[in-house]
C-alpha positions as CSV (number, residue, x, y, z in Angstrom):
1,M,-16.2,-6.4,-32.9
2,S,-12.7,-5.0,-33.0
3,L,-10.8,-3.5,-30.1
4,F,-11.1,-0.1,-31.7
5,A,-14.9,-0.4,-31.6
6,K,-14.8,-1.4,-27.9
7,L,-12.2,1.1,-26.7
8,S,-12.6,4.7,-27.5
9,G,-9.2,6.5,-28.0
10,L,-7.3,3.3,-28.8
11,K,-4.1,3.9,-30.8
12,E,-1.7,1.6,-32.7
13,N,2.1,1.3,-32.7
14,I,2.9,4.0,-30.2
15,S,6.5,4.3,-29.1
16,L,6.9,3.5,-25.5
17,S,10.2,5.3,-25.2
18,Q,8.4,8.6,-24.6
19,H,6.3,7.0,-21.8
20,T,9.2,5.7,-19.7
21,T,11.8,7.6,-17.7
22,F,14.6,5.6,-19.4
23,R,13.5,6.9,-22.9
24,I,14.1,3.5,-24.3
25,G,11.9,0.9,-26.0
26,G,9.9,0.0,-29.1
27,P,6.2,0.4,-29.8
28,A,3.2,-1.0,-28.1
29,K,0.9,-2.8,-30.6
30,Y,-2.0,-1.0,-28.9
31,F,-2.0,1.9,-26.6
32,L,-4.8,3.4,-24.5
33,V,-4.9,6.3,-22.0
34,V,-7.6,5.9,-19.3
35,R,-8.7,8.8,-17.1
36,D,-11.3,7.3,-14.9
37,E,-11.7,4.0,-13.1
38,A,-14.7,2.8,-15.2
39,D,-12.7,3.1,-18.4
40,F,-9.7,1.4,-16.7
41,K,-11.8,-1.6,-15.7
42,K,-13.4,-1.8,-19.1
43,A,-10.0,-1.8,-20.9
44,V,-8.8,-4.7,-18.6
45,R,-12.0,-6.6,-19.3
46,V,-11.8,-6.1,-23.1
47,A,-8.2,-7.2,-23.1
48,R,-9.0,-10.3,-21.1
49,E,-11.9,-11.2,-23.3
50,A,-9.8,-10.8,-26.4
51,K,-7.0,-12.9,-24.8
52,M,-4.8,-9.9,-25.5
53,P,-1.6,-9.5,-23.4
54,F,-1.8,-6.2,-21.5
55,Y,0.4,-4.0,-19.3
56,V,-0.8,-1.3,-16.9
57,L,1.6,1.7,-17.2
58,G,1.9,4.4,-14.6
59,G,4.7,6.9,-14.6
60,G,7.1,4.7,-16.5
61,S,9.8,4.6,-14.0
62,N,11.7,1.4,-12.8
63,M,11.1,-0.3,-16.1
64,L,12.9,-1.2,-19.3
65,V,10.9,-1.8,-22.5
66,A,12.4,-4.2,-25.2
67,D,13.6,-2.7,-28.4
68,Q,10.9,-4.6,-30.3
69,G,8.3,-3.2,-28.0
70,F,5.3,-5.0,-26.6
71,A,2.9,-7.1,-28.7
72,G,-0.2,-6.3,-26.7
73,L,-2.2,-3.5,-25.1
74,V,-0.5,-0.9,-22.9
75,I,-3.0,0.8,-20.6
76,K,-1.7,4.1,-19.4
77,I,-3.5,5.1,-16.2
78,Q,-4.3,8.8,-15.5
79,N,-7.2,8.2,-13.1
80,V,-6.6,10.7,-10.3
81,K,-9.6,10.9,-8.0
82,I,-8.8,11.5,-4.4
83,K,-10.7,12.2,-1.2
84,S,-9.7,12.6,2.4
85,Q,-11.2,12.8,5.8
86,N,-9.7,13.6,9.2
87,F,-9.3,10.8,11.6
88,K,-8.7,10.9,15.4
89,A,-8.0,14.7,15.2
90,K,-4.4,14.5,14.0
91,D,-4.6,11.9,11.3
92,K,-5.9,12.0,7.7
93,I,-7.3,9.1,5.8
94,I,-6.8,9.4,2.1
95,E,-8.5,7.4,-0.6
96,V,-6.6,7.8,-3.9
97,E,-6.8,6.2,-7.3
98,A,-3.9,4.3,-8.8
99,G,-3.1,6.9,-11.4
100,F,-2.5,9.7,-9.0
101,L,1.1,10.9,-9.1
102,F,3.0,9.9,-6.0
103,N,5.1,13.1,-5.9
104,K,2.0,15.4,-6.2
105,L,0.5,13.6,-3.2
106,I,3.7,14.1,-1.3
107,I,3.8,17.8,-2.0
108,D,0.2,18.3,-1.2
109,S,0.6,16.4,2.1
110,V,3.7,18.3,3.2
111,R,2.0,21.6,2.4
112,E,-0.7,20.6,4.9
113,N,1.8,19.3,7.5
114,Y,0.9,15.7,7.1
115,A,3.8,13.2,7.5
116,G,4.4,9.7,6.4
117,I,5.5,10.0,2.8
118,E,7.7,13.1,2.8
119,W,10.8,10.8,2.4
120,G,9.6,10.1,-1.2
121,F,9.8,13.6,-2.6
122,G,11.0,13.4,-6.2
123,I,10.2,9.8,-6.7
124,P,8.5,9.6,-10.2
125,G,5.5,7.4,-10.9
126,T,2.0,6.8,-9.6
127,I,0.5,5.6,-6.4
128,G,-0.3,2.3,-8.0
129,G,3.3,1.8,-9.1
130,A,4.7,2.9,-5.7
131,I,2.5,0.4,-3.9
132,C,3.3,-2.5,-6.4
133,G,7.0,-2.0,-5.8
134,N,6.8,-0.8,-2.2
135,A,8.7,2.3,-3.1
136,G,11.0,3.6,-0.4
137,R,13.9,5.7,0.6
138,L,15.8,6.9,3.7
139,G,14.8,3.8,5.7
140,E,11.1,4.1,5.0
141,D,8.6,2.8,2.4
142,I,5.0,3.3,1.4
143,S,3.8,0.2,3.2
144,G,4.1,2.2,6.4
145,V,1.1,4.3,5.5
146,V,-1.0,1.8,3.5
147,R,-4.2,0.7,5.3
148,A,-5.9,-1.0,2.3
149,V,-5.5,-1.6,-1.4
150,R,-8.4,-2.0,-3.9
151,V,-7.6,-4.5,-6.7
152,L,-9.1,-6.4,-9.6
153,D,-8.3,-10.1,-9.4
154,K,-7.9,-12.4,-12.3
155,N,-11.6,-13.0,-12.5
156,L,-12.1,-9.2,-12.7
157,T,-13.7,-9.2,-9.2
158,E,-13.0,-6.1,-7.2
159,K,-11.8,-6.7,-3.7
160,E,-10.0,-4.8,-0.9
161,L,-6.9,-6.1,0.8
162,T,-5.5,-5.0,4.1
163,A,-1.9,-4.0,4.4
164,P,-0.8,-7.3,5.8
165,Q,-2.5,-9.1,3.0
166,C,-0.4,-7.1,0.5
167,A,2.7,-9.0,1.7
168,F,4.9,-6.0,1.5
169,G,8.7,-6.5,1.6
170,Y,11.8,-4.7,0.4
171,R,10.7,-3.4,-3.0
172,E,8.2,-6.2,-3.1
173,S,4.5,-6.9,-2.8
174,R,2.1,-9.6,-3.7
175,F,1.0,-7.7,-6.8
176,K,4.3,-8.5,-8.6
177,K,3.3,-12.1,-8.5
178,T,-0.5,-12.5,-8.4
179,G,-1.5,-10.5,-11.5
180,E,-4.0,-8.5,-9.4
181,I,-4.4,-5.0,-10.8
182,I,-4.3,-2.1,-8.3
183,L,-7.2,0.3,-8.6
184,G,-6.5,2.5,-5.6
185,A,-5.5,2.6,-2.0
186,T,-6.4,4.0,1.4
187,L,-3.5,5.7,3.2
188,R,-3.2,7.1,6.7
189,L,-1.0,10.2,7.2
190,R,-0.2,11.9,10.6
191,K,-0.3,15.6,11.4
192,K,3.0,16.8,12.6
193,E,4.9,20.1,13.1
194,P,6.6,21.4,10.0
195,T,10.0,21.1,11.6
196,A,9.4,17.4,12.2
197,I,8.5,16.8,8.5
198,A,11.3,19.0,7.2
199,E,14.2,16.7,8.2
200,K,13.3,13.8,5.8
201,F,11.7,16.1,3.2
202,N,15.0,18.0,2.9
203,A,17.0,14.8,2.9
204,A,14.8,13.6,0.0
205,K,15.6,16.9,-1.8
206,A,19.3,16.2,-1.3
207,V,18.9,12.8,-2.9
208,I,17.3,14.4,-5.9
209,L,20.1,17.0,-6.3
210,H,22.5,14.1,-6.5
211,S,20.5,12.0,-9.0
212,P,21.5,11.7,-12.6
213,R,20.4,14.3,-15.1
214,F,20.4,11.7,-17.9
215,P,17.4,9.4,-18.4
216,S,17.4,6.4,-16.2
217,A,14.9,3.9,-14.7
218,G,16.1,4.7,-11.2
219,C,18.2,2.2,-9.2
220,A,19.0,-0.7,-11.4
221,F,19.4,-3.3,-8.7
222,K,18.0,-4.0,-5.2
223,N,20.2,-3.3,-2.3
224,Y,21.6,-6.3,-0.5
225,Q,19.6,-7.3,2.6
226,T,21.9,-8.8,5.3
227,T,20.7,-11.8,7.3
228,G,22.4,-11.2,10.6
229,P,25.8,-12.1,12.2
230,Q,26.1,-15.2,10.1
231,D,25.4,-13.4,6.8
232,P,27.5,-15.2,4.1
233,L,28.6,-11.9,2.4
234,L,29.7,-10.4,5.7
235,K,31.5,-13.5,6.8
236,N,33.5,-13.6,3.5
237,H,34.0,-9.9,3.4
238,P,34.1,-8.5,7.0
239,E,35.2,-5.1,5.6
240,L,31.6,-4.6,4.4
241,E,30.3,-4.5,8.0
242,Q,30.9,-0.7,8.0
243,R,28.7,-0.4,4.9
244,V,25.5,-1.8,6.6
245,R,22.7,0.7,7.0
246,G,19.4,-0.4,8.3
247,G,20.2,-4.1,7.6
248,K,21.2,-3.4,4.0
249,I,24.3,-2.8,2.0
250,G,24.0,-0.3,-0.9
251,V,24.9,-2.2,-4.1
252,G,26.2,1.0,-5.7
253,F,29.3,0.6,-3.5
254,L,29.7,-3.1,-4.5
255,I,29.4,-2.2,-8.2
256,D,32.0,0.5,-7.8
257,Q,34.3,-1.8,-6.0
258,A,33.9,-4.4,-8.8
259,G,35.3,-1.8,-11.2
260,M,32.1,-1.2,-13.1
261,K,31.4,2.5,-12.4
262,G,31.6,4.5,-15.6
263,Q,31.5,1.3,-17.8
264,K,29.5,1.6,-21.0
265,V,27.8,-0.5,-23.6
266,G,26.6,1.5,-26.5
267,G,24.6,4.5,-25.2
268,A,24.1,2.9,-21.8
269,Q,26.5,3.7,-18.9
270,V,26.9,2.9,-15.2
271,W,26.7,6.4,-13.9
272,D,29.8,8.0,-12.5
273,G,27.9,9.6,-9.7
274,H,26.3,6.5,-8.2
275,A,27.0,3.1,-9.6
276,N,23.5,1.7,-9.0
277,Y,22.1,3.9,-11.8
278,I,22.4,3.0,-15.4
279,I,21.9,6.0,-17.6
280,N,20.9,6.6,-21.2
281,T,23.6,8.9,-22.5
282,G,21.9,9.2,-25.8
283,G,20.6,6.5,-28.2
284,A,20.9,3.6,-25.8
285,T,18.9,0.5,-26.7
286,A,17.3,-2.0,-24.4
287,A,19.9,-4.5,-25.6
288,D,22.7,-2.1,-24.5
289,V,21.1,-1.9,-21.0
290,R,20.6,-5.6,-20.7
291,L,24.1,-6.4,-21.6
292,L,25.5,-3.8,-19.3
293,M,23.4,-5.1,-16.4
294,R,24.7,-8.6,-17.2
295,N,28.2,-7.3,-17.1
296,V,27.6,-5.6,-13.8
297,T,26.0,-8.7,-12.4
298,E,29.0,-10.9,-13.5
299,A,31.5,-8.5,-12.1
300,V,29.9,-8.2,-8.7
301,G,29.3,-12.0,-8.6
302,S,33.0,-12.6,-9.4
303,K,34.2,-10.3,-6.7
304,Y,31.7,-11.0,-3.9
305,G,29.9,-14.2,-4.8
306,L,26.7,-12.3,-4.8
307,A,23.8,-12.5,-7.4
308,L,22.4,-9.0,-7.8
309,E,18.6,-8.8,-8.1
310,P,17.2,-6.3,-10.6
311,E,15.0,-3.6,-9.3
312,V,14.0,-2.7,-12.9
313,R,11.0,-4.5,-14.3
314,F,11.2,-5.7,-17.9
315,L,8.5,-5.5,-20.6
316,G,8.4,-7.2,-23.9
317,F,11.4,-9.5,-23.4
């Protein structure tokens, strides 16, 4: 039986450029939108049985798709069930599916005066993607509100992991390594006065106002995490001490100092406004972006002896 017979709504050769925030990338061999968890699980099972490579796509941020596309099945999740209950008077426990938009959850929570994710206003993508990459900003990240995550493991067995089991780190989680598929999560938000929430919510708005208006994947590289007084970068470049914020140095500054701000390859450019963004000025290819990222990495490595780590995930390469 063919994939088309098993998966209702399956399409062929769908351009992924329209499904990513970078607006770059070739076609998926197969493409399926799922709107409930049962169909999501079925699509994963069918792909596994067919030994078909597959990729779970949320909001399409923080990723770069190859120009030749992806020779497998892309499952775009739009499962958005959510339920909540009050807990200990001032807290709210939320059970939310992976396809729920992170920004919508933020707006709904702030409207009801619940704090914990207001710092993320404007971050694109889904809850599943935010958890996988431990999305964060302004010194906070989503791991701070996660109580549990429901996943499908490689044997298609559903299980629930506690927050410590998720092995969250800076823009990291176990899910980037294990192949487990996030189905949903349980979050805990705290009731606060509107004025207490407004500070970070307004700071997040300011970040959005200073973000590029051209398509991009978000930050191209992870910020540098310092390791303390004996940090090799700080020992060799003590002038960077003043750039440390929360144990990290923003690599946008390092890229700028390496002379790469504004540099272009084809339609891809290191954004003039913040050098840790690579933008699509029009007609950029994935090859353009990859070469530009390589040039940036080499320039920063030459100046600082530092190997930048991509924050962008790559599909089809």
